[in-house]
N, C-alpha and C positions, 0 to 999 in steps of 0.2 A: 221960307216956309210960311204957308198960310195956316191960320188957325180958325177953328169953327166952334161954336157953342154946342156942347153935348146936352141938348135938351134942358130939362129943368134942373139938372145938376149945376148948371151955369159954369161948369168947367170949360176952359178954352183949350181944346185939344188940337194937335197937329192933324191936318187933313190926311196925311199918310202916317200910319202907325205900324208898330212892329209886332207881329205874331210870333210866338216862340215855340210852337209845338215841335218844329224841326230842330230846335236846340236840345230838346230833351228826349226825343225818340225818333224812330224811323217814321217818315211821313211823306206822302206825295210820290212823284215820279223820280226815282233815283237812277241816274244814268250809269252805265258801265264805267268803272274806274273811280266813281265817287264813293266816299265813305257814307255809310248809312246814317251816321250821326257825326257832327263836327266835334273836334276836340274842344276842351274848355278854353284853350288859348284862342282858338278861332271864334268861339262864341263870345268871348270877352271883347275881342276886337270889333265884332259886329255891334254888340251892345253899346260900347263906348262911342263908336262911330255914329250910331243912330242918335244918341244924345247930342253929340257934337254938331250934327246936321240940323238940329232943332226938333227932332221927333220927340214928343213928350207924352206919348200914350203907348204903354207896353202891356200887351195882353198875354196872359198865361193861364194855367189851370193846374189843379191838384193832380189831374189825370195825364198831364203832359210829361210823364217820366221824370227826368232830372231837371226840367226847365226851371221850376221855382227855386230849387237849390242853387242852380248856376246863377240865376238873377240875383239871389241874395248874396252870394259870395262876391260877385263881380261888381254889383252896383250899390252896395250898402253905403259907400262914401258919397254917392251921388243921389241918394234917395229923394231929396227934396226937388230934384230937377224934372221929375216925371210923374204922370198919373199912372198908378199901378192898378191893373184890372186882373182879377183871377176868378176862378170858378170852383164851386162846390158840387160834387156829384149829386144826382137826384135820388139815388138809392132805390129806385122804383122796383128793380128786380128782386130786392131783398124782402119786399112785402112787410115792412117794419110797422110796429105799433107807433102811434104818435110820440110817446116818451122815448122809445128806442131811436126813432128817426131824429128827434131833437138831439139826442146824445151823439149820434153819428155826424150830424151837421156841425155841432160844436167842436167835435174832435177834428174834423176836416179843416175847419177854419183855423183852429189853434195850430194845426200842423202847417198850414199855409203860411201863417205869420212866422212860425219858427224857421221854416225853410227860406222864406223871403227876407228874414232878418229885419222885419219891419214891425212897428207897433200898430200899424193900420193898413188896411187895403182900401184904396180909394173907391173902387167899384167891385163889388162881389156879385157874380152872376151864378144862377143855377145852370148847370152844364147840360147841354143836349136835351132841352125840354121838348117833349112831344108826347101826345097820347094822353088819354084820360086817367091812366094809372098813376100819374105823378100827383103827389099830394101838395098842390100849390100852397094852400093855406098854411099847412104845417111847416113846409120848407121856408116860405117867406116870413111866417110868424117867428120862426127861430132866428132867421137873419135879422129881423127887426129888433129882437132882443139883443143880439150881438152889436147891432148898430148903436143901441142905447148905451151899451158898455163903452163905446168909443173904438171898437175894433174895426168897424166898417163905416164908410162915409155914405155910399150910395149903393142901391140894389138894382139888379136886373136879371136877365136870362138870355142864354144863348139858345136859339130855337131852330126847329126844323118845321117847315110847312107853313102855309099861309094861315090856316085856321088857328094854329097854336100861337102864331105871332100876334094875331088879332086878340086872342084871349089874354095874352100877357100884357099887351099894350093897354087893354081896357081894364086890367086889374088896378087896384089902388097902390100896388107895391112897386112896380117897375119904373125906375128913373131912366133906364136905358135898355136897349135890346140889341142883341147881336144876331144878324141874319145872313144867310147865304144870298148874295146878290151879285149878278155879273151881266155882261153883255150877252151871255148865253142863257142864264136863268133870270128872266125878267118878271117872274110871277109876283114879286112884291109890289110892283108898280101900281097895280089897279087899286088895291085896298090898303096894304100894309104901310107903305110910305106916306100916303095922304093922312092916314089915321095917326101915325106917329107924329106928324107935324101938328095935327089938330090937338093931340093930347100932350104935346111938348115932351115926348119921350125921345131921348137921344138914340140915334141909330149908328151902330158900328157894323160896317159891311165886311163880311169875311168871304172867302172863296171867290175873290175877285178874278183870279186866274183859273178857277174851277180845278184846283189841285194840279195845275200845270197844263191843262188843256189849251188855255189861251196863251201859250208860250211855245218856243221851239221844242220843249220837252214832249209835246203831243206826239211827235214822231215815234216815241218809245211806247206808246199805248198799245195794248194787245188788240188783235183782230176783232174781238168782240165789241170793241169801242170804235170801230171804223167810221160809224156815222158821226161821232163826235169829232174825229180827226178831219173828216171831210167838211163838216160845217165850220170848224175853226179855220180851215183853209179858205172857205168862202169869205169869212169875215176879214181875213188877212188882206184880201184883195181890196177891201174898202179903205184900209188905212196904211197898209204896208208894214205895220209893226203891231203884232197882236197885243203884247203887254201894254203898249201905249194906248191902243183902242180900249182895252179893258179898264185901265185906271181912269182915263179921261171920261169914259162913259159913266161909270159908277159915281164919280165925283160931280157929274152934271146935276145930280139930284139934290135939291135944297134940303131934303130930309136927312141926307147922309152927313154925319159929323166927321167921320174918319173911315178910311179904307185900310184894312189890314194888309200888310205885306208879310206873308209867311215865307221866310227864307233863311238860309244860313250863309248867304253870299253877300258880301258888302256891295259888290257891283250891281246886284239885282235891286237892292234897296236904293242905291243912288239913282239908278235909272227910273225907278218909280217916282222919286222926288222930281226928276226932270220932267217926266210925263205930266205930273200934277201941275207943274208950273206953266204948262202950255194952255191950260184952261179947257173949256168945253169943246168937244168935237164940232166940226162944221155941220150946220143944219142938214145939208144934202146927205152927208154920211149918216147922221142920226136917222133921217127918214128911210134910207135904204136898210139900215140895220133893223129898224122896227118892223119892216115888212118880212123879215126872215125869222124863222122859228124852227126849233127842234121838233121832229114828229113824234118821238118817243120820250115822254116826260121823265120816265125812270132814269134815263141817261144823265139827267141833271143831278142825281143823288149819288155821290161816290159810294154810299153804303151798299148800293146794288151792283157795283162794278166787280169784276173778277179781281183777284189779288194782283197788285202791280209789282 
């Protein structure tokens, strides 16, 4: 396992990390015959296998169903072996006053600590940051108070969109940022990734497989996403193995500290580790990939997709 510095946190994190949304709720492309959510026994095997393989960054969130509770029950005896990242909702839809927002944030963090059975969360991010309606100052200000109490070590945000990512990186609060970044969605490359390097803000890359599009699961996508399936097929011709291309491409960026593997299958995690060990893709492959692009940008945002 290779480890990289997570920006100014100075945490050394595994370049492949584990995302746990699929452990706590239905997510992604579920094939016929698969359970919508793994059993806790299956989740436990995955979590322990991840740590045994050297994965030391585990990402979860208050909004990931039962994920925090499962992590707490399963990994409490091994808590010192990994960097724990979670997320607090932004509560924008509730249009709260600053005092009410502060209360909700504190309650959310307290519940995360209780479910995770931990005294501290190493990295607490604001979840799904996008749009001007989010009260950045009040949210981060409250998290700063909780950091002063010793409940949190570092702060960040999980963001959507280039403009929001830039806004968060340029704030004085974010030690790290989680962004959607993949061989399909290369929008962060022009401004976001260089700025993160300049500001020493750690980057956690999510959606590396774009919710399964860059994997054999793409064949189960509905007809409305046929362009995505077709484009993924073109990329497959460059490398022969779409997930390999996906992970090796994202990890080629010096700004990326770790790439999340969102899975409930041990073999998928193990394969991602194998791909990472191969290093950067050959330059001719990278050159060809960079000349290809999706014509409809909305296809890169799973929020615009029909139900899977």
